[in-house]
RODO-2510 file (C-alpha; in nm, 4 decimals, decimal comma):
residues 343
     n   res          X          Y          Z
     1     m     6,0620    23,6092   -13,5120
     2     i     6,4028    23,5164   -13,3691
     3     a     6,3271    23,6914   -13,0385
     4     e     5,9965    23,5023   -13,0098
     5     n     6,1638    23,1662   -13,0750
     6     l     6,4399    23,2500   -12,8277
     7     l     6,1799    23,3342   -12,5618
     8     i     5,9970    23,0027   -12,6189
     9     f     6,3318    22,8195   -12,6095
    10     l     6,4178    22,9750   -12,2713
    11     l     6,0665    22,9110   -12,1365
    12     g     6,0955    22,5468   -12,2336
    13     l     6,4319    22,5268   -12,0565
    14     v     6,2870    22,6844   -11,7399
    15     l     5,9997    22,4328   -11,7362
    16     l     6,2508    22,1496   -11,7809
    17     v     6,4795    22,2622   -11,5000
    18     k     6,2136    22,3664   -11,2480
    19     g     5,9994    22,0645   -11,3259
    20     s     6,2932    21,8328   -11,2631
    21     d     6,3705    22,0196   -10,9396
    22     y     6,0243    21,9516   -10,7977
    23     f     6,0360    21,5962   -10,9308
    24     v     6,3578    21,5299   -10,7379
    25     k     6,2172    21,6733   -10,4155
    26     s     5,8936    21,4747   -10,4291
    27     a     6,0691    21,1539   -10,5386
    28     s     6,3204    21,1872   -10,2557
    29     t     6,0404    21,2412   -10,0031
    30     i     5,8607    20,9288   -10,1253
    31     a     6,1834    20,7268   -10,1075
    32     e     6,2537    20,8461    -9,7544
    33     k     5,9038    20,7435    -9,6452
    34     l     5,9766    20,4006    -9,7903
    35     g     6,2913    20,3802    -9,5771
    36     v     6,5447    20,4002    -9,8611
    37     s     6,8940    20,5294    -9,7741
    38     e     7,0114    20,8731    -9,8942
    39     f     7,3061    20,7163   -10,0801
    40     v     7,0756    20,4932   -10,2849
    41     i     6,8372    20,7868   -10,3371
    42     g     7,1285    20,9865   -10,4803
    43     l     7,2279    20,7114   -10,7211
    44     t     6,8733    20,6321   -10,8318
    45     l     6,5898    20,8798   -10,7779
    46     v     6,7980    21,1985   -10,7644
    47     a     7,0198    21,0827   -11,0525
    48     v     6,7200    20,9847   -11,2656
    49     g     6,5331    21,2970   -11,1574
    50     t     6,8119    21,5302   -11,2644
    51     s     6,8329    21,3324   -11,5907
    52     i     6,4639    21,3805   -11,6685
    53     p     6,5331    21,6866   -11,8904
    54     e     6,7628    21,4641   -12,1000
    55     l     6,4966    21,1901   -12,1017
    56     a     6,2144    21,4215   -12,2062
    57     s     6,4167    21,6089   -12,4691
    58     s     6,5680    21,2875   -12,6117
    59     i     6,2317    21,1121   -12,6377
    60     t     6,0807    21,4214   -12,8022
    61     a     6,3729    21,4357   -13,0459
    62     s     6,3397    21,0616   -13,1129
    63     l     5,9706    21,1055   -13,1991
    64     q     6,0815    21,3660   -13,4540
    65     h     6,3548    21,1294   -13,5828
    66     a     6,6195    21,3872   -13,4833
    67     s     6,8914    21,1308   -13,4034
    68     g     7,1628    21,3960   -13,3949
    69     i     6,9886    21,5703   -13,1047
    70     v     6,9413    21,2386   -12,9192
    71     i     7,3012    21,1188   -12,9476
    72     g     7,4516    21,4654   -12,9048
    73     n     7,2389    21,5313   -12,5973
    74     i     7,3440    21,2124   -12,4184
    75     i     7,7154    21,2211   -12,5047
    76     g     7,7362    21,5972   -12,4491
    77     s     7,5548    21,5738   -12,1148
    78     n     7,7825    21,2965   -11,9883
    79     i     8,0959    21,4878   -12,0864
    80     a     7,9591    21,8131   -11,9394
    81     n     7,8593    21,6330   -11,6184
    82     i     8,2201    21,5269   -11,5601
    83     g     8,4248    21,7984   -11,7296
    84     l     8,2193    22,1029   -11,6385
    85     i     8,0164    22,0082   -11,3303
    86     v     8,2543    21,7800   -11,1375
    87     g     8,5389    22,0068   -11,2436
    88     l     8,3680    22,3179   -11,1035
    89     a     8,2649    22,1348   -10,7856
    90     a     8,6249    22,0233   -10,7205
    91     v     8,7616    22,3733   -10,7873
    92     i     8,5149    22,5161   -10,5345
    93     s     8,6027    22,2534   -10,2746
    94     p     8,8055    21,9296   -10,3027
    95     v     8,5553    21,6445   -10,3349
    96     k     8,5948    21,3508   -10,0974
    97     t     8,5412    21,0130   -10,2615
    98     e     8,4756    20,6578   -10,1464
    99     i     8,5839    20,3188   -10,2731
   100     e     8,2261    20,2207   -10,3679
   101     m     8,2192    20,5082   -10,6161
   102     l     8,4964    20,3354   -10,8061
   103     r     8,4414    19,9634   -10,7550
   104     r     8,0699    19,9553   -10,8248
   105     d     7,9154    20,2689   -10,9709
   106     g     8,2263    20,4104   -11,1396
   107     y     8,2915    20,0841   -11,3231
   108     v     7,9240    20,0601   -11,4221
   109     m     7,9469    20,4139   -11,5652
   110     l     8,2572    20,3228   -11,7682
   111     f     8,0943    19,9951   -11,8753
   112     a     7,7932    20,1929   -12,0029
   113     a     8,0156    20,4256   -12,2088
   114     v     8,2184    20,1392   -12,3600
   115     l     7,9110    19,9236   -12,4330
   116     f     7,7455    20,2219   -12,6013
   117     f     8,0534    20,2679   -12,8236
   118     v     8,0511    19,8976   -12,9187
   119     f     7,6816    19,9099   -13,0058
   120     i     7,7198    20,2128   -13,2367
   121     l     8,0095    20,0715   -13,4392
   122     n     7,7554    19,9854   -13,7100
   123     r     7,6424    20,3538   -13,7055
   124     k     7,3055    20,2913   -13,5379
   125     l     7,1441    20,1882   -13,2092
   126     s     6,8829    19,9206   -13,2791
   127     i     6,5610    19,8480   -13,0914
   128     l     6,7072    19,5201   -12,9587
   129     e     7,0159    19,6997   -12,8226
   130     s     6,7889    19,9628   -12,6672
   131     v     6,5882    19,6929   -12,4873
   132     f     6,9156    19,5481   -12,3571
   133     f     7,0128    19,8910   -12,2198
   134     i     6,6807    19,9245   -12,0353
   135     l     6,7117    19,5745   -11,8854
   136     i     7,0613    19,6540   -11,7565
   137     f     6,9355    19,9741   -11,5950
   138     i     6,6451    19,7965   -11,4250
   139     a     6,8866    19,5331   -11,2910
   140     y     7,1237    19,8070   -11,1696
   141     v     6,8475    19,9830   -10,9752
   142     f     6,7384    19,6591   -10,8065
   143     f     7,1027    19,5752   -10,7364
   144     l     7,1428    19,9032   -10,5470
   145     f     6,8500    19,8111   -10,3235
   146     e     7,0078    19,4815   -10,2215
   147     e     7,1652    19,4638    -9,8751
   148     n     7,5243    19,5944    -9,8813
   149     d     7,6400    19,3254    -9,6362
   150     k     7,5679    19,0628    -9,8988
   151     y     7,8417    19,2087   -10,1223
   152     k     8,0805    19,3350    -9,8542
   153     g     8,4488    19,2916    -9,9402
   154     k     8,3825    19,1978   -10,3018
   155     l     8,4427    19,3789   -10,6281
   156     q     8,0887    19,4982   -10,6680
   157     f     8,0967    19,5579   -11,0436
   158     k     8,1684    19,1875   -11,0907
   159     e     7,8847    19,1042   -10,8532
   160     f     7,6514    19,3319   -11,0508
   161     i     7,7317    19,1544   -11,3784
   162     i     7,6626    18,8184   -11,2124
   163     y     7,3425    18,9605   -11,0623
   164     f     7,2303    19,0736   -11,4082
   165     l     7,3215    18,7526   -11,5908
   166     k     7,1412    18,5392   -11,3317
   167     f     6,8265    18,7545   -11,3624
   168     e     6,8249    18,8023   -10,9857
   169     c     6,6383    19,1311   -11,0268
   170     i     6,3271    18,9207   -11,0992
   171     r     6,3494    18,7766   -10,7472
   172     s     6,3959    19,1264   -10,6032
   173     a     6,0972    19,2564   -10,8015
   174     r     5,8763    18,9729   -10,6768
   175     q     5,9737    19,0512   -10,3179
   176     k     5,8824    19,4191   -10,3593
   177     l     5,5508    19,3284   -10,5253
   178     n     5,4674    19,0896   -10,2419
   179     c     5,5214    19,3745    -9,9958
   180     i     5,2742    19,5881   -10,1879
   181     r     5,0215    19,3083   -10,2509
   182     n     5,0177    19,1924    -9,8897
   183     d     5,0226    19,5495    -9,7549
   184     n     5,3207    19,4720    -9,5287
   185     a     5,1563    19,1538    -9,3958
   186     n     5,4808    18,9662    -9,4266
   187     g     5,6408    19,2435    -9,2314
   188     e     6,0096    19,2588    -9,1819
   189     n     6,1494    19,3702    -9,5194
   190     c     5,8567    19,5934    -9,6118
   191     q     5,8433    19,9601    -9,5242
   192     s     5,5246    20,1425    -9,4307
   193     r     5,3640    20,3635    -9,6903
   194     e     5,1624    20,6639    -9,5799
   195     g     5,0991    21,0267    -9,6689
   196     f     5,1933    20,9937   -10,0371
   197     t     4,9015    21,1863   -10,1914
   198     k     5,0671    21,5288   -10,1952
   199     d     5,4053    21,3911   -10,3070
   200     i     5,2510    21,1913   -10,5910
   201     l     5,0498    21,4958   -10,7043
   202     v     5,3678    21,7081   -10,7161
   203     l     5,5404    21,4233   -10,9020
   204     v     5,2673    21,4149   -11,1679
   205     l     5,2513    21,7945   -11,2101
   206     s     5,6297    21,8265   -11,2339
   207     c     5,6370    21,5529   -11,4990
   208     g     5,3769    21,7508   -11,6954
   209     a     5,5945    22,0628   -11,6794
   210     i     5,8953    21,8606   -11,7946
   211     i     5,7101    21,7107   -12,0915
   212     i     5,5795    22,0507   -12,2090
   213     g     5,9189    22,2126   -12,1541
   214     a     6,0961    21,9357   -12,3464
   215     k     5,8666    21,9757   -12,6455
   216     y     5,9378    22,3478   -12,6881
   217     f     6,3048    22,3192   -12,5911
   218     v     6,3788    22,0547   -12,8563
   219     n     6,1662    22,2206   -13,1248
   220     k     6,3449    22,5525   -13,0839
   221     s     6,6857    22,3826   -13,0615
   222     i     6,6207    22,2305   -13,4042
   223     f     6,4976    22,5720   -13,5295
   224     f     6,8210    22,7441   -13,4249
   225     a     7,0319    22,4602   -13,5669
   226     e     6,8678    22,5075   -13,9067
   227     l     6,8839    22,8867   -13,8791
   228     l     7,2572    22,8893   -13,8014
   229     g     7,3384    22,6034   -14,0380
   230     v     7,4882    22,4008   -13,7527
   231     p     7,4486    22,0178   -13,7593
   232     e     7,1956    21,8741   -13,5130
   233     t     7,4647    21,6618   -13,3488
   234     i     7,6703    21,9669   -13,2514
   235     i     7,3624    22,1546   -13,1256
   236     g     7,2705    21,8476   -12,9220
   237     t     7,6236    21,8076   -12,7851
   238     t     7,6526    22,1704   -12,6779
   239     l     7,3363    22,3795   -12,6404
   240     v     7,0889    22,0998   -12,5579
   241     a     7,3397    21,9027   -12,3484
   242     v     7,4410    22,1951   -12,1261
   243     g     7,0800    22,3125   -12,0945
   244     t     6,9521    21,9729   -11,9817
   245     s     7,2511    21,9324   -11,7466
   246     l     7,1528    22,2378   -11,5414
   247     p     6,9787    22,0281   -11,2714
   248     e     7,2978    21,8236   -11,2213
   249     l     7,4949    22,1495   -11,2069
   250     v     7,2719    22,2992   -10,9364
   251     v     7,2583    21,9810   -10,7245
   252     t     7,6311    21,9093   -10,7524
   253     l     7,7558    22,2631   -10,6816
   254     s     7,5188    22,2905   -10,3861
   255     a     7,6474    21,9605   -10,2460
   256     a     8,0102    22,0636   -10,3048
   257     k     7,9635    22,3902   -10,1146
   258     q     7,8305    22,1911    -9,8182
   259     g     8,1192    21,9434    -9,8356
   260     l     7,8907    21,6565    -9,9352
   261     g     8,1188    21,4975   -10,1945
   262     s     7,9447    21,1595   -10,1992
   263     i     7,6120    21,3204   -10,2916
   264     a     7,7769    21,5348   -10,5587
   265     l     7,9608    21,2474   -10,7256
   266     g     7,6785    20,9995   -10,6688
   267     n     7,4459    21,2316   -10,8583
   268     i     7,6850    21,2685   -11,1533
   269     i     7,7808    20,9006   -11,1808
   270     g     7,4193    20,7910   -11,1432
   271     s     7,3059    21,0463   -11,4035
   272     n     7,5663    20,9302   -11,6552
   273     i     7,4562    20,5688   -11,6080
   274     a     7,0890    20,6682   -11,6476
   275     n     7,1670    20,8789   -11,9560
   276     v     7,3098    20,5828   -12,1468
   277     f     7,1091    20,2862   -12,0231
   278     l     6,7706    20,4453   -11,9511
   279     i     6,7455    20,7489   -12,1789
   280     l     6,9192    20,6119   -12,4876
   281     g     6,7343    20,2870   -12,4252
   282     f     6,3924    20,4550   -12,4355
   283     s     6,4902    20,6787   -12,7271
   284     g     6,6095    20,3847   -12,9351
   285     l     6,2979    20,1886   -12,8413
   286     i     6,0802    20,4612   -12,9925
   287     y     6,2849    20,4863   -13,3119
   288     p     6,6244    20,3342   -13,4058
   289     v     6,8921    20,5989   -13,3481
   290     a     7,1235    20,6782   -13,6399
   291     v     7,4815    20,7696   -13,5454
   292     e     7,6873    21,0227   -13,7383
   293     q     8,0598    20,9915   -13,8049
   294     i     8,1547    21,2685   -13,5604
   295     s     7,9885    21,0769   -13,2752
   296     l     8,1623    20,7505   -13,3580
   297     f     8,5124    20,8876   -13,4103
   298     f     8,5244    21,1850   -13,1722
   299     t     8,2510    21,2512   -12,9156
   300     a     8,1908    20,8907   -12,7993
   301     p     8,5658    20,8207   -12,7511
   302     a     8,5916    21,1557   -12,5670
   303     m     8,3142    21,0398   -12,3313
   304     i     8,5057    20,7175   -12,2568
   305     l     8,8317    20,9075   -12,2027
   306     i     8,6875    21,1608   -11,9573
   307     s     8,5101    20,8768   -11,7715
   308     i     8,8475    20,7059   -11,7238
   309     m     8,9991    21,0356   -11,6069
   310     l     8,7269    21,0697   -11,3436
   311     l     8,7856    20,7172   -11,2131
   312     v     9,1591    20,7825   -11,1884
   313     f     9,0989    21,1087   -11,0001
   314     i     8,8530    20,9365   -10,7650
   315     s     9,1171    20,6815   -10,6654
   316     t     9,4015    20,9321   -10,6011
   317     d     9,4023    20,9703   -10,2217
   318     w     9,0222    20,9212   -10,2423
   319     e     8,9732    21,2885   -10,3204
   320     i     8,9271    21,4962   -10,6343
   321     k     9,1664    21,7851   -10,5794
   322     r     9,1353    22,1391   -10,7132
   323     w     9,4023    22,0887   -10,9797
   324     e     9,2234    21,7717   -11,0937
   325     g     8,9000    21,9707   -11,1169
   326     g     9,0856    22,2286   -11,3257
   327     t     9,2127    21,9499   -11,5520
   328     l     8,8577    21,8266   -11,6108
   329     i     8,7424    22,1793   -11,6993
   330     a     9,0371    22,2214   -11,9375
   331     f     8,9480    21,8896   -12,1046
   332     y     8,5892    22,0071   -12,1538
   333     a     8,7022    22,3407   -12,2982
   334     a     8,9409    22,1646   -12,5400
   335     f     8,6614    21,9227   -12,6365
   336     l     8,4312    22,2129   -12,7311
   337     m     8,7054    22,3887   -12,9301
   338     v     8,7808    22,0786   -13,1359
   339     l     8,4096    22,0063   -13,1810
   340     f     8,3368    22,3487   -13,3326
   341     r     8,6477    22,3385   -13,5503
   342     m     8,5258    22,0074   -13,6968
   343     n     8,2017    22,1721   -13,8096
***
């Protein structure tokens, strides 16, 4: 019985990871054909693609009203992304950083963590707050597609907040829709679209694998939580979080080995932003997410703290050094030790 459930659990995980892998490849190909830069692809499509296991498992858990899995998965994934994945990448090879990682995307990541903490002070994430999260994420994606020259020399996090508050993403959306409706008739800002059939087919099939994998992965995670008498929140923060973070681990370590620090960090920062704004947003939209005491007083503050650590390390000589990577790994190890002792 246990062996059978373990096998289904692992099969679900494989479908999640491999499905997300093919999703990323097909999404990146589509983006390239649309003329989107690799940097923006890393922060949007690749980041969202590698976060799809978290999205699928969190939505499945939300449908089952397993709030502990939802919250634990998101917080645990964000902490693992920085502490475990960035830490390992930096230990393998010092990761070069850029000022945009701090001024725009790094601050947005920290903003997401702090805003999440503020929203859960009443021990739940409401449907209205979830809608707000989704709107911020949509605005962030459109903001990334704006011309960089427009914001050159400015503190881009501030510009993003202004962009969001002025609803400028609506203008951007209308422009993109006009390109599609007029089939590039207006020309200059519209990219050609051709040869998408195969990529879209792979995208659809990979999404199917992810959905099926998520269903079995979450179901068996809950089974083992009940079997071992471990709270859902801890299972979500550890087992589910690390399992769904495997795509980020593979992408980031591969990029680090090739010396592509911007891709590695762009993937992690973008994934952490997507985890809070997009994934928690959709999960809370399906069913209001209840927050346990351990999340409010320990895991959420730990997520904010390690996010600040990452931003500090990014800005030191614009490189994450090996000893800084080791520090992040040590933080993650200490976090897990305290978490299990609190059980």
